[in-house]
LUMBA-461045 format. One line per 2 residues: number of its first residue (from 0); for each residue y, x, z of C-alpha. Coordinates in steps of 0.5 Angstrom, whole numbers, plus 500, padded with zeros to 3 digits. Layout:
BEGIN
NUM	Y:X:Z; ...
This chain:
BEGIN
0	531:767:670; 529:758:667
2	535:756:673; 539:762:670
4	538:759:663; 539:752:665
6	546:752:668; 547:757:661
8	545:749:657; 548:746:661
10	555:748:661; 555:749:653
12	552:742:653; 558:740:657
14	563:744:653; 560:741:647
16	560:735:650; 568:735:652
18	570:738:644; 567:731:640
20	570:728:646; 576:730:644
22	576:731:637; 573:723:637
24	580:722:641; 584:725:636
26	581:721:631; 581:715:634
28	589:716:636; 590:716:628
30	586:711:626; 590:707:631
32	596:709:629; 595:709:622
34	593:702:623; 601:700:625
36	604:696:620; 609:698:615
38	616:696:617; 619:691:611
40	623:692:607; 625:684:605
42	630:681:610; 626:676:614
44	632:671:613; 636:671:607
46	644:672:607; 648:667:609
48	652:666:603; 651:669:596
50	656:675:592; 661:672:590
52	663:676:581; 669:675:583
54	669:681:586; 669:685:580
56	677:684:580; 677:690:585
58	671:694:583; 673:701:581
60	672:703:574; 666:704:570
62	663:711:567; 663:707:561
64	671:704:563; 672:711:564
66	670:714:558; 674:708:554
68	681:710:557; 680:717:556
70	679:717:549; 685:711:548
72	689:717:550; 687:722:547
74	687:719:539; 693:715:543
76	698:720:545; 694:726:542
78	692:728:551; 688:734:552
80	683:732:557; 680:740:557
82	679:742:565; 683:748:563
84	689:745:559; 695:750:561
86	701:746:564; 705:747:559
88	701:743:554; 700:734:556
90	695:733:560; 691:727:562
92	690:728:570; 687:721:573
94	685:715:571; 684:709:576
96	683:702:577; 690:699:576
98	689:694:582; 691:686:580
100	698:682:583; 696:679:589
102	699:673:587; 693:673:581
104	688:675:585; 688:670:589
106	689:665:583; 682:667:581
108	680:667:588; 680:660:590
110	684:656:585; 679:657:579
112	685:661:575; 684:665:569
114	681:673:571; 687:678:572
116	686:683:566; 682:688:568
118	687:695:566; 688:702:568
120	693:707:570; 693:712:567
122	697:719:569; 700:724:564
124	702:731:566; 707:733:560
126	708:739:560; 712:739:553
128	718:734:556; 718:736:562
130	716:730:566; 710:726:568
132	708:718:566; 703:713:568
134	701:709:565; 697:702:564
136	692:701:560; 689:695:558
138	685:691:557; 678:693:559
140	672:695:556; 675:697:550
142	683:698:551; 687:697:545
144	694:697:549; 698:702:553
146	705:701:556; 710:706:560
148	710:704:567; 714:710:571
150	720:707:571; 717:700:574
152	713:703:579; 718:708:582
154	725:707:580; 727:714:577
156	723:719:572; 718:723:575
158	720:732:574; 713:736:572
160	715:741:578; 712:734:582
162	706:735:578; 698:736:582
164	697:744:581; 691:743:576
166	685:746:575; 688:749:569
168	694:752:573; 690:755:578
170	685:759:573; 692:762:571
172	694:762:578; 688:768:580
174	688:771:573; 696:772:574
176	695:775:582; 688:780:579
178	693:783:574; 699:784:578
180	697:785:585; 690:786:585
182	689:790:581; 696:795:582
184	693:795:590; 687:798:589
186	686:804:595; 690:797:600
188	685:793:597; 679:797:600
190	682:801:606; 684:794:609
192	679:789:606; 673:793:604
194	675:789:596; 674:794:590
196	678:792:585; 675:796:580
198	668:793:580; 665:790:574
200	659:786:577; 662:780:581
202	655:779:584; 656:786:588
204	664:785:589; 668:783:595
206	673:779:593; 679:775:598
208	679:767:598; 686:764:597
210	689:758:600; 696:755:599
212	702:753:603; 705:746:600
214	711:744:600; 712:749:594
216	719:752:596; 725:748:600
218	728:745:595; 727:739:590
220	725:743:583; 721:749:587
222	716:751:585; 714:758:589
224	707:758:594; 706:762:599
226	698:764:598; 695:766:604
228	688:770:603; 682:770:606
230	675:774:607; 670:772:603
232	665:768:607; 662:763:611
234	667:758:613; 673:763:610
236	678:758:613; 677:762:620
238	677:769:617; 685:771:615
240	686:777:613; 693:779:614
242	695:779:607; 700:773:603
244	703:772:596; 710:768:595
246	709:766:588; 714:763:584
248	710:758:578; 716:753:576
250	716:755:569; 711:751:565
252	709:758:561; 705:762:565
254	708:767:563; 715:767:566
256	711:766:573; 712:772:578
258	711:775:585; 716:774:590
260	714:777:596; 709:779:600
262	707:780:607; 702:784:609
264	700:785:617; 707:782:619
266	712:787:614; 715:783:608
268	715:787:601; 720:785:596
270	714:787:591; 708:790:589
272	711:797:587; 715:796:594
274	708:795:598; 703:800:594
276	708:804:594; 710:805:602
278	702:804:603; 701:811:600
280	706:814:603; 704:812:610
282	710:808:611; 707:802:614
284	702:800:620; 695:799:616
286	690:795:617; 683:798:618
288	677:794:614; 672:793:620
290	666:789:619; 667:782:623
292	661:777:625; 660:771:621
294	662:767:626; 665:761:622
296	658:759:619; 654:752:620
298	647:756:618; 643:753:625
300	642:759:629; 635:757:632
302	630:753:629; 629:745:629
304	625:743:635; 625:736:635
306	627:731:629; 633:726:633
308	633:719:634; 632:716:628
310	634:708:626; 630:704:622
312	630:696:620; 624:693:623
314	625:686:620; 629:688:613
316	636:690:613; 641:685:615
318	646:686:610; 645:686:602
320	650:690:597; 651:687:590
322	656:691:585; 662:692:590
324	661:687:594; 658:687:601
326	655:680:606; 653:682:613
328	651:676:617; 658:672:617
330	661:677:613; 664:679:606
332	668:683:602; 668:686:597
334	670:694:596; 673:700:592
336	674:708:592; 681:711:590
338	681:718:588; 688:718:591
340	688:714:597; 680:713:600
342	676:708:602; 679:701:601
344	677:693:602; 678:687:599
346	678:680:600; 675:680:607
348	672:674:610; 668:671:616
350	664:665:616; 667:664:609
352	675:664:611; 679:670:610
354	682:674:614; 685:679:610
356	686:680:603; 687:689:603
358	684:695:608; 686:701:606
360	687:708:607; 694:710:605
362	696:718:607; 694:723:611
364	698:728:614; 699:734:618
366	705:739:620; 703:746:622
368	707:751:627; 707:759:625
370	711:765:624; 707:766:617
372	709:763:611; 702:761:610
374	703:755:615; 710:756:618
376	712:751:613; 706:748:611
378	707:740:611; 699:737:607
380	701:730:605; 692:729:602
382	693:723:597; 697:729:593
384	691:731:592; 686:726:592
386	684:724:599; 678:720:596
388	677:724:591; 673:730:595
390	668:724:597; 661:727:596
392	654:726:597; 653:725:604
394	647:727:607; 641:723:610
396	640:722:617; 646:727:619
398	652:723:615; 649:716:616
400	643:714:618; 637:715:613
402	636:709:611; 642:707:610
404	644:703:603; 648:709:599
406	652:708:594; 654:713:587
408	661:713:585; 664:716:579
410	671:718:578; 677:721:573
412	682:727:575; 683:733:574
414	676:733:569; 674:734:563
416	670:728:564; 669:722:568
418	664:725:574; 659:722:579
420	658:722:585; 652:719:588
422	652:717:594; 658:717:596
424	658:712:601; 654:709:605
426	653:701:609; 648:701:614
428	648:696:621; 647:701:628
430	647:699:635; 653:701:638
432	651:703:644; 653:698:649
434	653:691:650; 657:687:646
436	659:682:652; 654:682:658
438	653:678:665; 648:679:671
440	648:672:674; 647:675:683
442	650:671:688; 649:663:685
444	643:662:681; 640:668:678
446	640:669:670; 641:674:665
448	646:673:659; 647:678:654
450	648:681:647; 648:688:643
452	653:691:639; 651:691:633
454	655:692:628; 656:693:620
456	659:701:618; 662:702:612
458	663:709:610; 665:716:607
460	667:722:609; 672:727:604
462	672:734:605; 680:736:603
464	680:743:603; 678:745:610
466	678:739:613; 672:734:613
468	675:727:615; 670:721:617
470	673:713:615; 669:708:618
472	671:701:616; 667:697:622
474	665:690:621; 664:687:629
476	660:679:630; 666:677:634
478	670:677:629; 673:684:630
480	674:689:625; 676:697:626
482	678:702:621; 677:708:623
484	678:716:621; 675:723:625
486	676:729:623; 672:735:623
488	671:742:619; 674:747:619
490	682:749:623; 687:752:619
492	688:760:622; 693:765:622
494	693:772:623; 694:775:629
496	701:778:629; 708:779:635
498	710:772:637; 705:767:634
500	702:766:641; 708:760:641
502	704:757:636; 697:756:639
504	690:760:641; 688:765:639
506	680:764:637; 677:770:635
508	679:777:634; 685:777:630
510	685:770:629; 690:763:631
512	688:757:631; 695:754:630
514	697:748:633; 697:741:628
516	699:734:628; 695:729:624
518	697:722:622; 693:717:617
520	697:712:614; 692:705:613
522	695:699:609; 693:692:612
524	695:686:609; 692:680:615
526	693:673:611; 691:668:617
528	690:663:615; 693:663:608
530	698:667:607; 705:664:610
532	704:668:617; 709:671:622
534	710:677:627; 708:676:635
536	709:681:639; 706:680:648
538	707:684:653; 707:683:661
540	712:683:666; 713:683:674
542	716:677:677; 718:676:684
544	716:668:685; 716:664:690
546	709:661:693; 708:656:692
548	704:653:698; 709:659:703
550	717:657:699; 719:664:704
552	714:668:702; 715:672:696
554	711:676:691; 711:681:684
556	706:677:680; 705:679:673
558	707:674:666; 706:672:659
560	712:676:655; 711:672:649
562	717:673:642; 717:672:636
564	720:677:631; 725:675:625
566	726:681:620; 724:687:618
568	730:690:621; 735:688:627
570	741:688:623; 741:680:623
572	744:681:631; 751:681:631
574	753:687:634; 746:692:633
576	743:696:638; 742:703:638
578	736:707:641; 737:715:642
580	730:719:638; 731:726:637
582	737:727:638; 741:722:633
584	743:715:634; 739:711:630
586	739:702:630; 733:699:632
588	728:696:628; 726:689:630
590	718:689:626; 719:696:625
592	716:700:632; 717:706:632
594	713:712:636; 717:714:642
596	719:708:644; 717:702:648
598	712:697:643; 709:690:645
600	701:693:648; 700:686:643
602	702:686:637; 700:679:632
604	700:676:625; 699:669:627
606	699:662:624; 703:656:624
608	697:653:625; 694:652:632
610	687:653:636; 683:647:638
612	688:649:646; 693:649:641
614	695:656:641; 697:659:634
616	692:662:631; 693:670:630
618	689:678:630; 691:682:634
620	693:689:631; 691:694:637
622	693:702:634; 688:706:638
624	692:714:637; 694:719:641
626	698:722:636; 703:728:636
628	711:728:635; 713:725:627
630	717:730:624; 725:730:626
632	728:726:621; 733:731:620
634	728:735:616; 729:735:609
636	721:734:607; 721:728:613
638	723:723:607; 716:723:604
640	712:721:611; 718:716:613
642	711:711:614; 709:716:620
644	715:715:623; 712:707:625
646	706:706:629; 707:699:627
648	712:696:621; 711:690:619
650	714:688:611; 714:682:607
652	709:683:602; 711:685:595
654	706:688:589; 712:694:588
656	710:697:594; 703:698:592
658	703:704:598; 706:709:603
660	706:714:600; 705:717:592
662	701:722:588; 708:727:588
664	709:726:595; 707:734:595
666	710:738:590; 717:733:591
668	717:733:598; 725:732:598
670	726:727:593; 719:722:594
672	718:718:589; 715:714:595
674	719:713:601; 717:709:606
676	723:707:610; 726:704:604
678	720:698:605; 724:696:611
680	732:697:609; 733:691:606
682	731:687:611; 728:682:610
684	726:675:613; 718:676:615
686	718:668:618; 713:664:614
688	713:669:609; 706:673:606
690	705:680:612; 703:687:611
692	703:691:617; 703:698:615
694	699:702:622; 700:710:623
696	694:713:628; 693:720:629
698	691:726:634; 695:732:636
700	691:738:635; 692:744:639
702	686:749:637; 681:752:642
704	676:757:642; 671:751:642
706	673:749:635; 670:755:632
708	667:755:627; 668:748:626
710	672:742:629; 668:737:632
712	668:729:630; 669:728:639
714	675:725:641; 678:728:635
716	681:721:630; 684:715:631
718	685:708:627; 687:700:629
720	682:695:630; 684:687:628
722	682:683:634; 682:675:633
724	687:672:638; 686:664:640
726	684:665:632; 678:661:634
728	677:656:639; 671:660:643
730	668:667:641; 663:667:636
732	659:671:637; 656:666:641
734	653:664:636; 649:670:634
736	641:670:634; 642:677:638
738	644:673:644; 639:675:650
740	638:670:655; 633:670:661
742	632:666:667; 627:667:673
744	621:666:670; 622:667:663
746	623:674:662; 617:675:657
748	619:669:653; 621:671:646
750	625:664:645; 632:668:648
752	629:674:648; 626:678:642
754	627:683:646; 620:681:651
756	616:681:643; 618:688:641
758	613:692:643; 608:687:639
760	612:686:633; 612:694:632
762	612:697:625; 613:704:621
764	619:705:617; 618:705:610
766	623:711:609; 626:714:601
768	625:721:600; 630:725:601
770	634:728:597; 641:732:595
772	645:732:589; 653:733:594
774	653:741:589; 655:736:583
776	662:735:581; 664:741:586
778	670:745:585; 668:750:584
780	673:755:582; 667:763:581
782	666:759:574; 674:760:572
């Protein structure tokens, strides 16, 4: 009995001792972890340069400047600034920075000249007069003048029907469709789509959501839009219902608008009354409503298990953002975000030397294939809606690393007042995940030398309707710059009907993912050692060569082929050469390099200045793309996207050739205000001139079932890399502090390998609290 009691006592003593030991260990671990120092937010080393206040010449307008221009236009021209202004009235649609002329900017930046006058562009839709006007308003702040620059910029008047559809016009369109279509088709709406048109409680009423086809018609002056309908669920774009309506809204007076045709379950009807009557008589193949899974939702289907790897700055950030100016190691640049064209950087310098005057997004375009009208003729030109317009807040830890630096922007486009978009740009440095360079010496003396590829990323993301475009400008330590885009979001889909299997793949019940192209236009204004540059190409060819040590032996050896191109086109030749493209004979263009033709693999903007080794200093333009075929030039809409003919086109810089597309290209696609092909038809000399490279990248998207619920960024993108080519005497990254060098016996030395001491220098990150204001400023049709 005593022995049993002793045994029980020992057992409980051991259990108690174990519990105390576990608790003590936990306490010690917590105390130890709490002693890890917080990472400093102050950089260990200050930036190499100071922020340049002159970069403000490229800065977007401030909220105060937007308000000043709005007040000036409202008082001076009597235009409306109400977001629900009707098309028949005069409406102030857009205000944004009017960029300075390049010569004036360079004089200010480089030669101590006066600062260019700060001005804004104001776009007014003059519904009372039937045309659109662009005005320059200045000086800022406190404007006192305006002038009409429409003819100066476009060489023509702009018809009112070239305007973007405004919030006010959408409001009237939806109201008209409710009254003239939905209210008359109550039985069809209930039985086919479970939409009760008599339900007055908006919270309980199911509805259909609209998505429109563009362009709006078949010839200049048209404004007839096919509107496709989708279920009002998450990811509506992949829930088509098989109902489409053609609305003629060419008049600025909404009372003149009318429904011209309807499509229901693959059959066309001339009027709402015809569809209603035939549906009631049972003379149509009816769509029977059934609940569908919520396969388009992005709500997680499982709970989080653990946080994904995070990035932090152990010794503070090595970059700095001051106003609209960024410093990063040897790099500096100014930046802006245009409502129309999106992200852009200016005065890009490496080691204090300007590499590029401007690097910017110009246009994003898609051409669709389908059997149904909602997509059959669709050709989206996003700058006509606004590429930068829909840059909302970026989500910490998802859209950008959690500890990135975030920049707030303001915009004025189709609103009643300037709109603030918090954290809509992010800047961060990150490890690309592979070394920039390395070598392990194995045979003759052992050593390792390498360098992490740590680069600066300048990013925004724009959600344009169904697609989200992720725009990156990446600055590498070897002097290279990359501009690239990745697409995600939702694909556009159509209702499965006989014959449409030629236009894509079925991805859900009655849902076809439609084939489409993505083309993106970039403007690359390189200034290589100044503005006097030339365009070079380099490639290879095999030549049958006799071996010097064995003259009777020949071998095919690759040789360098270099060429310097003189003009934008080849018309300088005595007899023009021709190429066959899309069944058409076209004159070849020397510096306008078409898709579908053999293009030299190395393209350079070069200077006559030589590096140490006698080579012309240059930057290579390397296009990353797997674009689909451009629209055939026989199509009347092609002129609005003529930039997409060319993988790269080189032109002489002109201030009036500021953009490759325009706000008006989408809605007057047949007679565009900007026809890029005209930029090269004057066949100007490009030798020792200020040159601009217009680059087209993109990808062909053949949708597949893995695009449900969402298209992923992996593999869906394109861009251009600007790489130094004989620009330096050696790779400039040899001077980077990130380099690592190890010899036998020095593995633990921190002198040439900071990684060796990283474990002893560990710290815990200091993070900002998570916030999200992305829905501020979002367009919401529910508010109408």
